[in-house]
N, C-alpha and C positions, 0 to 999 in steps of 0.2 A: 605409350600404347598407340598402336596404329588404328586407323578407322576400321579396317577389316577385323581387327582383333576385338574391337568394341561391338561390331555388328554380330559376331558369332559368339559373344559371351553370354552365358546364362547365369544369372544371379539367383542362388538358392535362397528361398525364404520359407514362408509358412504353408505353401500349397503342398499337395500330396506328392509323393515321390514319383508316381507314374505320370503326373502332369509334366514334370521336368524331363522324364525319359522321352515322352512324346515330342517335346520341343527338340531334343537332341536328334531323334530319328528324323524329324522334319527337316532339320538343317542339313543332314547328310543326304537325304532323299532329294533335296534341291540341287545337289551336286557340289556342295561346299567341300573343301579339303580338310578343314579342321574346325574345332569347336572348343571353347574354354568354359569349364564349369567352375564357378567361383562361389565361395561361401566364407562366412566367418562365424566365430563363436559356436553356438550350439547347432548350427546348420551344417557344420563340417561333416558329421556322420551321414547326413542325408545326401550331401554332395558325393561322398564315396559310394553310397548305395546307388545313386543315379548312374554314375560311371560304370559300376560293375554290372548292374542290371542291363544297361544298354549294351555293354560289350558282350555279355554272355547270353542274354536272352533274345534281344531284338536284332542286333547287327553283329553276330559272331564272326563272320568272314569278311566284314567290311571295315570295321574300325579297331583301333588299338589305343591303349593309353600310352601316349608318347612321353609325357613329362608331368611331374607333380612338383609344385612349388609351395612351400609353406613359409609363413612369416607371421608378423604381428603388426597391428596398428594401435596407435595411442588415440583414444577418443576422449573427448571432454564430457564427462557425465556429472552434472550438478556441480560444476566448478572443480571437480576432482578428475585427474587424468586416470584413465582406465585402459589397460592393455587387453586387446582382443586378438585371438589367434585367427589367421586366415589361411586359406588353401586355394590354389588354382590347379585344376586338373585339365591338361591339354589332351584332347582326343583327336587323332588324325586318321584319315582314310589309309588303309593298308595299301602298300605298293605291290 
C-alpha cells in the first residue's frame, strides 16, 4: 500500500453515514484524484451507502466507483481465529 493510498483511505466505523460522505467530498474538493473507502464486518453495508450517496447525491458529475475489492481477514479473538469480511471501494475523479 502506497503512502498516497493510505492518505486517501477512509476507514468506516461507528460514526454516521453522512460524516463519512463529508470526508469523501472534502478529499475530492481538495483536488485529489482518488479515494478508497474501507470497511470490514458489519460496516460493509455502511461503506456501500457512503459510496453510493456520495456518487449520486453530492458529486454526481465528478466521481465514479472505479473498483470494488472484497476479501477476508483472520483475526485472533479470545485465542480463537475469526474470519471477517472486508471491502475496499475505490472512487476516482471522472475523466
